[in-house]
C-alpha positions in Angstrom: 143.2 155.7 172.2 140.6 153.0 171.4 138.5 151.7 174.2 139.1 148.2 175.5 136.9 145.5 174.0 135.6 142.4 175.8 138.4 139.9 176.3 136.7 137.4 174.0 134.7 138.3 170.8 132.6 135.9 168.8 132.2 136.8 165.1 129.5 135.1 162.9 128.6 135.5 159.3 126.8 133.6 156.6 127.8 132.6 153.0 125.4 131.4 150.4 121.9 132.6 151.5 120.7 133.4 148.0 122.3 131.0 145.4 120.4 128.3 143.4 123.0 125.6 144.2 125.2 124.7 147.1 124.9 125.0 150.9 124.0 127.8 153.2 127.0 128.1 155.5 127.0 130.0 158.8 130.4 130.2 160.4 131.6 131.6 163.7 135.0 132.2 165.4 135.9 133.1 168.9 138.8 135.4 169.4 140.8 135.8 172.6 142.1 139.4 172.9 145.1 140.4 175.0 144.5 144.1 174.4 142.3 146.4 172.3 140.5 144.7 169.4 142.4 145.4 166.1 140.8 147.3 163.3 140.0 145.6 160.0 143.0 147.5 158.5 145.3 146.2 161.2 144.0 142.6 160.6 144.6 143.0 156.9 148.1 144.3 157.3 149.1 141.6 159.8 147.5 138.5 158.3 146.1 139.2 154.9 142.6 138.4 156.2 139.9 140.7 154.8 136.4 140.8 153.4 135.9 137.3 151.9 134.5 138.8 148.7 137.9 140.4 148.0 139.9 137.4 149.1 137.9 134.9 147.0 137.8 136.8 143.8 137.2 134.3 140.9 140.9 134.2 139.9 142.3 134.2 143.5 140.9 131.0 145.1 144.4 129.8 145.9 145.1 132.9 148.1 141.8 132.4 149.8 142.6 128.7 150.5 146.0 129.6 151.8 144.5 132.1 154.3 141.7 129.8 155.4 144.0 126.9 156.1 146.5 129.2 157.8 143.7 130.6 160.0 142.7 127.1 161.0 146.4 126.1 161.6 146.0 123.2 159.1 148.7 122.6 156.6 146.5 120.0 154.9 143.4 117.9 155.4 142.2 114.7 153.9 138.9 116.1 152.7 136.2 118.7 153.4 134.7 116.4 155.9 137.9 116.1 157.8 138.3 119.9 157.8 134.9 120.2 159.4 135.1 117.2 161.7 134.2 118.2 165.3 133.5 121.8 164.4 129.9 121.5 163.2 126.7 122.3 165.2 123.7 120.0 165.3 120.9 120.8 162.9 117.4 121.3 164.1 115.8 120.0 160.9 115.2 116.4 159.8 116.9 115.1 156.7 114.9 115.2 153.4 113.2 112.2 151.9 115.7 109.9 150.3 118.7 111.3 152.2 121.1 108.6 153.3 121.2 110.3 156.7 117.5 109.9 157.2 117.5 106.4 158.7 120.1 107.3 161.2 118.6 110.6 162.2 114.8 110.4 161.8 114.0 113.2 164.2 116.3 115.8 162.9 118.6 116.2 165.9 118.3 118.0 169.2 117.1 121.5 170.1 119.5 124.3 169.3 120.6 124.5 172.9 122.3 121.1 172.3 124.7 122.5 169.6 128.4 122.0 170.3 131.7 122.9 168.8 135.3 122.1 169.6 138.6 123.9 169.8 140.7 124.6 166.8 143.5 122.9 168.5 144.3 119.2 168.2 142.5 118.3 171.5 138.7 118.9 171.1 136.7 120.5 173.9 134.9 117.9 175.9 131.2 118.3 176.4 128.2 116.5 177.8 126.6 116.8 174.4 128.6 115.1 171.6 127.7 115.0 167.9 127.2 111.5 166.4 128.7 110.7 163.0 125.5 111.7 161.2 125.4 115.1 163.0 122.8 114.3 165.6 123.6 114.8 169.2 123.8 112.1 171.8 123.8 112.5 175.6 127.1 110.8 176.3 130.5 112.1 177.3 133.1 112.2 174.6 135.8 109.6 174.7 138.8 110.5 176.9 141.0 110.3 173.8 139.4 113.5 172.7 138.6 112.2 169.2 136.3 114.5 167.3 133.2 113.1 165.5 133.1 113.4 161.7 131.0 116.2 160.2 127.7 115.6 158.4 128.8 115.7 154.8 126.8 114.5 151.8 128.1 111.0 150.8 127.6 112.0 147.1 130.5 114.4 147.3 134.0 113.0 146.5 136.6 113.0 149.3 139.5 114.9 147.8 142.6 116.1 149.7 143.3 119.7 150.6 144.9 122.1 149.8 143.3 122.0 146.4 144.1 125.2 144.6 147.5 126.1 146.2 150.6 124.5 147.6 151.0 127.3 150.2 149.5 127.9 153.6 149.6 131.5 154.8 151.2 132.4 158.1 148.2 133.8 159.9 148.9 132.8 163.5 152.0 134.9 163.7 150.2 138.0 162.5 147.4 137.4 165.0 149.9 137.0 167.8 151.5 140.3 167.0 148.0 141.9 167.3 147.4 140.1 170.6 144.7 137.9 169.1 144.3 134.2 169.2 141.5 132.1 167.5 140.2 129.8 170.3 137.3 128.0 168.6 135.6 127.7 165.2 132.1 126.4 164.5 130.1 125.8 161.3 126.4 125.2 160.7 125.8 123.9 157.2 122.5 123.4 155.4 122.8 121.6 152.0 119.9 122.3 149.6 118.0 119.3 150.7 118.1 120.3 154.4 117.3 123.9 153.4 114.3 122.8 151.4 113.0 120.8 154.4 113.5 123.9 156.7 111.6 126.1 154.3 108.8 123.6 153.5 106.4 124.9 156.2 106.6 128.5 155.0 109.5 129.5 157.2 111.4 132.4 155.7 115.1 132.2 154.7 115.7 135.0 157.2 114.3 132.8 160.0 116.3 129.8 159.0 119.5 131.9 158.8 118.9 133.5 162.2 118.3 130.1 163.9 121.7 129.0 162.6 123.3 132.2 163.9 121.8 131.5 167.3 123.1 127.9 167.2 126.7 129.0 166.3 126.8 131.8 168.9 125.5 129.4 171.6 128.2 126.9 170.7 131.0 129.3 170.8 129.7 131.1 173.9 130.0 128.0 176.0 133.0 128.3 178.3 133.9 131.8 177.2 133.5 133.5 180.6 131.6 136.6 181.4 133.5 139.1 179.3 132.4 138.0 175.8 130.4 139.7 173.1 129.0 138.4 169.8 129.1 140.4 166.6 127.2 139.1 163.6 126.6 140.2 160.1 123.1 141.5 159.4 120.7 138.7 158.7 118.1 139.5 156.0 116.5 142.8 155.3 115.4 143.6 158.9 116.7 145.7 161.8 114.4 144.1 164.4 115.6 140.7 165.6 114.2 140.4 169.1 110.8 139.2 167.9 112.3 136.7 165.5 114.6 134.9 167.9 113.8 131.2 168.5 116.5 129.8 170.8 116.6 133.3 172.5 112.9 133.9 172.6 112.0 135.4 175.9 115.7 135.9 176.8 116.2 139.4 175.5 116.9 141.5 178.6 117.4 144.7 176.8 117.1 146.1 173.3 119.9 148.7 173.1 119.5 149.9 169.5 117.8 148.8 166.3 118.9 150.7 163.3 120.0 150.1 159.7 123.7 150.2 160.8 123.4 148.1 163.9 121.0 146.1 166.1 122.2 145.3 169.6 120.7 143.2 172.3 121.5 141.9 175.8 120.6 138.2 175.7 120.2 136.2 178.9 122.9 133.5 179.1 124.7 134.9 176.1 125.5 138.5 176.8 125.7 141.4 174.2 124.9 140.4 170.7 125.1 142.8 167.8 124.1 142.6 164.2 126.2 145.0 162.1 125.7 146.0 158.5 128.6 145.1 156.3 130.3 143.5 159.3 132.6 141.4 157.2 134.2 144.6 155.9 134.6 146.3 159.2 134.7 143.7 162.1 137.8 141.5 162.3 136.0 138.6 164.0 133.2 138.6 161.4 135.7 139.0 158.5 137.6 135.9 159.7 134.4 133.9 160.0 133.4 135.0 156.5 136.6 133.8 155.0 136.3 130.4 156.6 132.7 130.1 155.5 133.4 131.2 152.0 136.2 128.6 151.8 133.9 125.8 152.9 131.2 126.8 150.4 133.8 127.0 147.6 135.0 123.5 148.5 131.5 122.1 148.6 130.6 123.6 145.2 133.9 122.2 143.8 133.1 118.7 145.1 129.6 118.9 143.8 130.8 119.8 140.3 133.5 117.1 140.4 130.8 114.5 141.2 129.4 114.9 137.7 132.8 115.5 135.9 132.2 119.2 135.3 135.0 120.6 133.1 136.8 123.9 133.8 136.2 126.3 136.6 133.4 125.5 139.0 130.5 127.9 138.7 129.5 130.1 141.7 126.1 128.4 142.1 124.3 131.7 141.8 121.9 132.8 139.0 124.3 132.7 136.0 124.3 130.7 132.9 127.2 128.4 133.9 125.4 127.6 137.2 122.2 126.8 135.3 124.1 124.3 133.1 125.7 122.7 136.1 122.3 122.4 137.7 120.9 120.7 134.6 123.8 118.2 134.6 123.3 117.5 138.3 119.6 116.9 137.8 120.2 114.5 135.0 122.8 112.6 137.0 120.4 112.3 140.0 117.6 111.2 137.8 119.7 108.4 136.2 121.2 107.3 139.5 124.6 108.4 138.6 124.6 110.8 141.5 123.3 109.4 144.8 121.3 112.6 145.7 117.5 112.9 145.9 116.1 115.3 143.3 115.2 117.9 146.0 118.8 118.1 147.1 120.2 119.4 143.8 118.5 122.8 143.7 117.0 125.0 146.4 113.2 125.3 146.3 113.5 129.0 146.9 
């Protein structure tokens, strides 16, 4: 018999750390467990959720969209911004020069401890820290109506309705219920290329940027979860030693339990157990679920970016292939002529 897992599990993963185009997306989900945590095979059989690389194969985006929307309990959404509204964490970096958000958010938002996320249900979680329309936090209570603030989404991207690639929405909730699992909350941290370039400008490594976003998402989902909650994350970068790299959790590591190629596990004050697991999206149900949602958001973002310049045919991945290079050239040309309201530094990542 499998041992009982914590009553709540947070799963976090990233999508898009290495491409040349598109955002870096860090996604987290918080699962409530009524019994033993399911295996990845049980999750796959009950819901269809799996490693996002398999679900979002180039010719299967419709299936990925159906599963992502089913996981969120959304049959449709007005746009990518609407899908993300109220579920994004505050960014600790200032907008790049020329960004339309810069005037409204000159300081780059609050410390990571101020990040917040809301429930996946129709009534958002109320918090003393609310996100403003441009993504910065403000120290004011949320309205009693429970309205969620809009997500920070680049105004250059067209607002197109969802679903986009399928007319179906998968029945995920029923499968999760049969497993004794419910998705309580979802949170995203998203860095478009412009914000990522700002974050990297002082020599900060991609690993450090990625890890700061992981901390932010875990903190957001950990709020209100109770004492029996553990966080499981995909491995960040090519390291096994995270304690010395933490920013929000600097000085809060009570115990280093293990640091190996397969797993690094820590006890973090105010957070609880946090694990970084190799290939977690292929073996940890919470991480696999987060990865599917993150992959969906990144695919939508790339699709909207391509649509902004009238790209014909399937949208390129944004990685280091010939089609992505051609899309990048078209985006640069449109930005240079004013046909795309993006600063030049927001088209391609500096590194």
